[in-house]
Every structure is written in C-alpha cells, then in structure tokens.
C-alpha positions as CSV (number, residue, x, y, z in Angstrom):
1,M,-36.7,29.8,-49.7
2,G,-39.7,27.6,-50.8
3,P,-43.1,27.7,-49.2
4,N,-42.6,24.4,-47.4
5,E,-39.3,25.7,-45.9
6,S,-41.0,28.9,-44.8
7,A,-43.8,26.9,-43.1
8,F,-41.2,24.7,-41.4
9,C,-39.2,27.6,-40.0
10,S,-42.2,29.6,-38.9
11,P,-43.1,29.7,-35.2
12,A,-46.1,27.5,-35.8
13,G,-43.9,24.9,-37.6
14,L,-41.3,24.9,-34.7
15,A,-44.1,24.4,-32.2
16,V,-45.3,21.4,-34.1
17,C,-41.8,19.9,-34.2
18,L,-41.2,20.5,-30.5
19,A,-44.6,19.0,-29.7
20,T,-43.8,15.9,-31.8
21,A,-40.4,15.4,-30.2
22,A,-42.0,15.7,-26.7
23,V,-44.5,13.0,-27.6
24,V,-41.8,10.7,-28.9
25,L,-39.6,11.2,-25.8
26,A,-42.6,10.6,-23.5
27,A,-43.4,7.4,-25.3
28,A,-39.8,6.2,-25.1
29,A,-39.3,7.1,-21.5
30,P,-41.3,4.1,-20.1
31,C,-39.3,1.7,-22.3
32,V,-36.0,3.1,-21.0
33,A,-37.2,3.0,-17.4
34,Q,-38.4,-0.5,-17.8
35,R,-34.9,-1.6,-19.0
36,P,-32.6,-0.1,-16.3
37,I,-28.8,-0.7,-16.6
38,L,-27.3,-1.8,-13.3
39,E,-23.8,-2.6,-12.2
40,V,-23.3,-5.9,-10.2
41,R,-20.1,-6.0,-8.3
42,L,-18.6,-9.0,-6.5
43,S,-16.1,-7.6,-4.0
44,G,-12.5,-8.3,-4.8
45,V,-13.4,-10.2,-8.0
46,G,-15.0,-7.9,-10.6
47,T,-18.1,-6.2,-12.0
48,V,-20.6,-6.8,-14.7
49,L,-23.2,-4.5,-16.3
50,V,-26.6,-6.1,-16.7
51,E,-29.9,-4.9,-18.3
52,G,-32.7,-5.4,-15.9
53,R,-36.4,-5.2,-16.5
54,L,-39.4,-3.9,-14.5
55,T,-42.5,-6.0,-14.5
56,A,-46.0,-4.5,-14.7
57,A,-46.1,-4.7,-10.9
58,G,-42.9,-2.7,-10.6
59,T,-40.7,-5.6,-9.6
60,L,-37.0,-5.3,-10.7
61,E,-35.8,-8.5,-12.3
62,L,-32.1,-9.3,-13.3
63,P,-30.7,-11.5,-16.0
64,V,-29.3,-14.6,-14.5
65,A,-26.6,-15.6,-17.0
66,P,-24.1,-12.7,-16.5
67,I,-24.4,-12.8,-12.8
68,E,-23.8,-16.6,-12.8
69,E,-20.7,-16.0,-14.9
70,L,-19.5,-13.4,-12.4
71,I,-20.0,-15.5,-9.2
72,G,-19.3,-18.9,-10.7
73,K,-22.5,-20.4,-9.3
74,S,-25.8,-21.5,-10.8
75,L,-28.8,-19.4,-9.7
76,G,-31.5,-21.7,-11.1
77,A,-33.2,-22.4,-14.4
78,L,-35.1,-19.1,-14.9
79,P,-33.5,-16.5,-17.3
80,F,-34.5,-13.6,-15.0
81,L,-34.6,-13.5,-11.2
82,P,-36.3,-10.9,-9.0
83,L,-33.9,-8.7,-7.0
84,S,-35.6,-9.8,-3.8
85,A,-34.9,-13.5,-4.7
86,L,-31.2,-12.9,-5.5
87,Q,-30.2,-12.9,-1.9
88,G,-31.8,-16.2,-1.3
89,A,-30.1,-17.7,-4.4
90,L,-26.7,-16.5,-3.2
91,G,-27.1,-17.9,0.3
92,E,-27.7,-16.4,3.7
93,Q,-24.0,-16.0,4.5
94,V,-23.3,-14.0,1.4
95,R,-24.1,-10.3,1.8
96,M,-25.8,-8.3,-0.8
97,E,-26.6,-4.5,-0.9
98,Y,-28.6,-2.6,-3.5
99,D,-28.2,1.1,-4.0
100,P,-31.0,2.3,-6.3
101,R,-29.5,5.8,-6.7
102,R,-26.3,4.5,-8.1
103,A,-27.9,1.5,-9.8
104,L,-25.4,-0.7,-8.0
105,I,-25.6,-4.1,-6.5
106,V,-22.7,-5.1,-4.3
107,I,-22.1,-8.8,-3.4
108,D,-19.7,-9.5,-0.5
109,D,-18.5,-13.0,0.3
110,P,-16.1,-12.9,3.3
111,L,-16.5,-16.6,4.0
112,R,-15.4,-17.6,0.5
113,L,-18.5,-19.6,-0.3
114,L,-18.8,-18.5,-3.9
115,P,-16.7,-20.4,-6.5
116,A,-15.4,-17.2,-8.1
117,V,-14.1,-15.9,-4.7
118,R,-12.4,-19.2,-3.9
119,A,-10.8,-19.3,-7.4
120,R,-9.5,-15.8,-6.9
121,D,-7.9,-16.7,-3.6
122,E,-6.5,-20.0,-4.9
123,R,-4.9,-18.1,-7.8
124,S,-3.5,-15.5,-5.5
125,E,-2.1,-18.1,-3.0
126,A,-0.7,-20.3,-5.8
127,G,1.2,-17.4,-7.2
128,A,2.3,-16.0,-3.9
129,R,3.3,-19.2,-2.2
130,A,6.7,-18.8,-4.0
131,T,6.9,-15.4,-2.1
132,P,5.7,-16.1,1.4
133,A,6.0,-12.5,2.5
134,I,3.0,-11.8,0.2
135,V,0.9,-14.8,0.8
136,Y,1.0,-14.7,4.6
137,G,0.9,-10.9,4.9
138,R,1.9,-8.9,7.9
139,G,0.4,-9.0,11.4
140,P,0.0,-11.0,14.6
141,F,-0.7,-14.7,14.9
142,S,-1.4,-17.1,17.8
143,S,-2.2,-20.8,18.2
144,I,-3.0,-23.4,20.8
145,T,-1.8,-27.0,20.4
146,A,-2.9,-30.1,22.4
147,D,-2.1,-33.8,22.1
148,E,-3.9,-36.9,23.2
149,D,-2.0,-37.0,26.5
150,G,-3.4,-33.6,27.5
151,E,-0.2,-31.7,27.0
152,R,-0.5,-28.2,25.6
153,L,1.5,-25.4,23.9
154,L,0.5,-21.8,23.6
155,E,2.2,-19.7,20.9
156,A,2.1,-16.0,19.8
157,G,4.1,-14.0,17.4
158,W,4.2,-11.3,14.7
159,N,4.9,-11.6,11.0
160,F,6.6,-8.5,9.6
161,G,6.8,-9.8,6.0
162,R,10.3,-11.0,5.5
163,L,10.9,-11.4,9.3
164,A,8.8,-13.1,11.9
165,V,9.3,-13.7,15.6
166,N,7.4,-16.0,18.0
167,V,7.3,-17.0,21.6
168,A,5.7,-20.2,23.1
169,R,5.1,-21.9,26.4
170,S,4.8,-25.7,26.6
171,T,3.5,-27.8,29.5
172,V,6.3,-30.3,28.6
173,S,9.4,-28.2,27.6
174,G,8.7,-24.8,29.1
175,D,9.3,-21.4,27.4
176,Q,10.5,-21.2,23.8
177,W,11.2,-18.5,21.2
178,G,12.0,-18.4,17.5
179,V,12.8,-16.2,14.6
180,A,12.4,-16.7,10.8
181,V,13.8,-14.6,7.9
182,Q,13.1,-14.7,4.2
183,P,16.4,-13.9,2.5
184,V,15.1,-14.6,-1.0
185,A,11.6,-15.1,-2.4
186,G,10.3,-18.6,-1.6
187,T,12.9,-19.5,1.0
188,W,12.6,-19.3,4.8
189,L,15.3,-19.8,7.4
190,T,14.2,-20.4,10.9
191,Y,15.8,-20.8,14.3
192,Q,14.0,-22.1,17.4
193,D,15.5,-22.2,20.9
194,G,14.5,-22.4,24.6
195,G,12.8,-25.0,26.6
196,R,14.7,-28.1,27.7
197,G,16.2,-29.0,24.3
198,R,18.9,-27.5,22.1
199,P,18.3,-25.2,19.1
200,T,16.6,-26.3,16.0
201,Y,17.6,-24.9,12.5
202,A,15.3,-25.2,9.5
203,I,15.0,-24.2,5.9
204,R,11.8,-24.2,4.0
205,W,11.5,-23.8,0.2
206,A,8.2,-23.1,-1.6
207,R,7.3,-23.3,-5.2
208,G,3.7,-23.1,-6.5
209,R,1.6,-25.5,-4.5
210,T,4.6,-27.6,-3.3
211,F,6.6,-27.1,0.0
212,V,9.9,-28.7,0.9
213,H,11.0,-28.3,4.5
214,T,14.3,-29.6,6.0
215,S,15.3,-29.1,9.6
216,Y,18.2,-30.0,11.9
217,A,17.7,-30.6,15.6
218,S,20.9,-30.2,17.5
219,A,19.3,-31.9,20.6
220,D,19.5,-35.3,19.0
221,E,21.6,-34.3,15.9
222,S,18.9,-35.5,13.6
223,L,17.9,-34.3,10.1
224,R,14.2,-34.2,9.2
225,A,12.7,-33.8,5.7
226,Q,9.2,-32.7,5.0
227,L,7.2,-32.6,1.8
228,G,3.7,-31.1,1.3
229,T,1.2,-29.9,-1.2
230,S,-2.0,-27.9,-1.3
231,V,-5.4,-28.7,-2.8
232,G,-8.0,-25.9,-2.4
233,P,-8.3,-25.0,1.3
234,L,-6.5,-28.2,2.4
235,T,-2.8,-28.7,2.8
236,M,-1.3,-32.2,3.4
237,F,2.3,-33.2,4.2
238,V,4.4,-35.9,5.6
239,Q,7.7,-35.7,7.6
240,R,10.5,-38.2,7.8
241,E,12.3,-38.5,11.2
242,P,15.2,-40.8,12.0
243,R,12.9,-43.5,13.5
244,D,9.4,-42.5,12.5
245,W,7.0,-40.9,10.0
246,N,4.7,-38.0,10.9
247,A,1.7,-36.7,8.8
248,A,-0.7,-33.8,9.1
249,V,-3.7,-32.2,7.3
250,T,-4.5,-28.5,7.7
251,L,-7.7,-26.8,6.8
252,R,-6.9,-23.2,6.0
253,G,-9.2,-20.3,6.5
254,P,-9.8,-17.4,9.0
255,M,-9.2,-20.0,11.6
256,Q,-6.6,-22.6,10.6
257,V,-7.0,-26.1,12.0
258,T,-4.3,-28.9,11.8
259,I,-4.8,-32.5,12.8
260,A,-1.6,-34.6,12.9
261,R,0.0,-37.9,13.9
262,V,3.3,-36.9,15.6
263,R,5.5,-39.6,17.1
264,E,2.7,-42.0,17.4
265,R,0.4,-39.5,19.2
266,L,-2.5,-37.6,17.8
267,A,-2.3,-33.8,18.1
268,A,-4.3,-30.8,17.0
269,R,-3.7,-27.1,16.6
270,I,-6.0,-24.1,16.1
271,S,-4.3,-21.0,14.7
272,I,-5.5,-17.5,14.1
273,G,-3.7,-14.7,12.2
274,R,-0.7,-14.5,9.8
275,N,1.0,-17.8,10.5
276,L,4.2,-18.5,8.7
277,S,3.1,-21.8,7.2
278,P,0.3,-24.3,7.3
279,F,3.1,-27.0,6.7
280,S,4.2,-27.3,10.3
281,L,3.5,-30.1,12.8
282,P,1.5,-29.3,15.9
283,R,4.1,-30.2,18.5
284,V,3.9,-29.8,22.3
285,R,7.3,-31.4,23.1
C-alpha cells in the first residue's frame, strides 16, 4: 500500500472525505428544493409530472405547457404560473386542491368546463352509444314536460341497465306506464300503455352518434320514423308522422333540457337522472 493510499484510508483521510461530501450535499440541497417534482392530476382524465420552481420569495411556480396539454386549455402566455394563480386561470367553477406533503395537485371539473374533460366524455359516449346499457348507466330518472297549452306530464322510472321501467301521469291522457329492454347491444325495444290510447311499440337502433327510431301506435295504426345525431352536448332529431313532421333539440348534461315542435305545438321537457334516450319527443298527449 502506497503512502497516498495509507493517508486516504487513515481516520483523518476519511474525515476529510466525509466533510467534503457533506459540503457537496449541502450545496446541492437548495437546488433540489428549488426544483420540486409535482404530480398534477385531472380527475378522470390523467396525470402529468411537472418540475416546479421556487422563487427567492418562496413562491411555487409551475410550468404551463404540460398542464395546458393535460387540460386542453390555454393558461396564458407566461411559461411559468404561480400556484396561487393556477386556480384563477382554470376558472372559479373548476376545483383545485394542493397537497404539499404528497406533492400532488388535483384538478376536478364536475361541470365539464375543461376541453379535456369534455373530450373524454364525448369519446366515452360515442363508443358507448352503440351499447346504451353502458352510456346511460343504472339508476332513477324523472322528468316534467309542458306544452304551450299548459298541459303537463310527470314521469319517473328506473334504468337497470338492459331493462328500464317508467310510470307517467298526463293532464291530458291520465296514467301511463312503459317498459324497455335491450336484447342486444345498440337495440332497444319499448312498450308503452295506459291512458286513453292504445299501446305503442317501438324499436330504437343506435350506432356511434346516429340514432334510428321506429314506432308503431296501435291507437291510430300509424308508423313513425325518427332520425337523430349528436354533436357535443347537443342532440338533434326529426320524426316523420303520417301527417306531420316533428323536430327537437336536446341539451345533455346533469339536467337534460329538450325543446321541440310536436304536432304544431311547442313543448319542453326537463329531465334528471339516467334517461333512456335524449332522442325522444316531449309529449303530453
């Protein structure tokens, strides 16, 4: 062992090495602390890891580009944005929570205001519309319908997935009830009875963003055809009856609103819950 090796392995040499390492680590620590790695999570969409930075005043700033890519929205022209300003850039109705212990920022958008959240829902709906048991989910639904004459219809029901039942009361035709089944993906068979009329049978076929709906009303022995499509949160469709055309527009969301022209009358319906289809006319008769 040479003299240099002996000096290096001696207690004094080891002490010098340890002291040097401590100085290097102490010098590097502020750099690491000033460039924290954080996880930004958009609920239901995805996550991204970003390298933040701490200013001399201790303010945490985040890089804008990866967050913009995650949410699908511009946050301004600056390359970095203070954490305190991120909430304002997202919008008051978008919730944001920061957990410093987990280095985690969670963004929640229940109203679907961010483009990335709307795009996720549109992809899910477009793929699931061919399998309505998935797109409409399971659970209760209810609606109220009124026309320009002041007539009303109240409806309530439950969607079990491939089976749905409903009951309704109309100021014109009295009590009604119905049942719908989905024998194969994308196809619904419905039966509606009660009130002052005779039963109505219908079949609805869905593929992608397009709906085709055909019904037979035994009351007047008429066959009706309906065609609709969906663009974003809007659905639009027309229906051909023996002596008239009907048309409607539905705005989908937590509360579904439909405005329609039905047999030369204006009618509107407000629905809440797991409705079978936004492609149905708001009838009270």
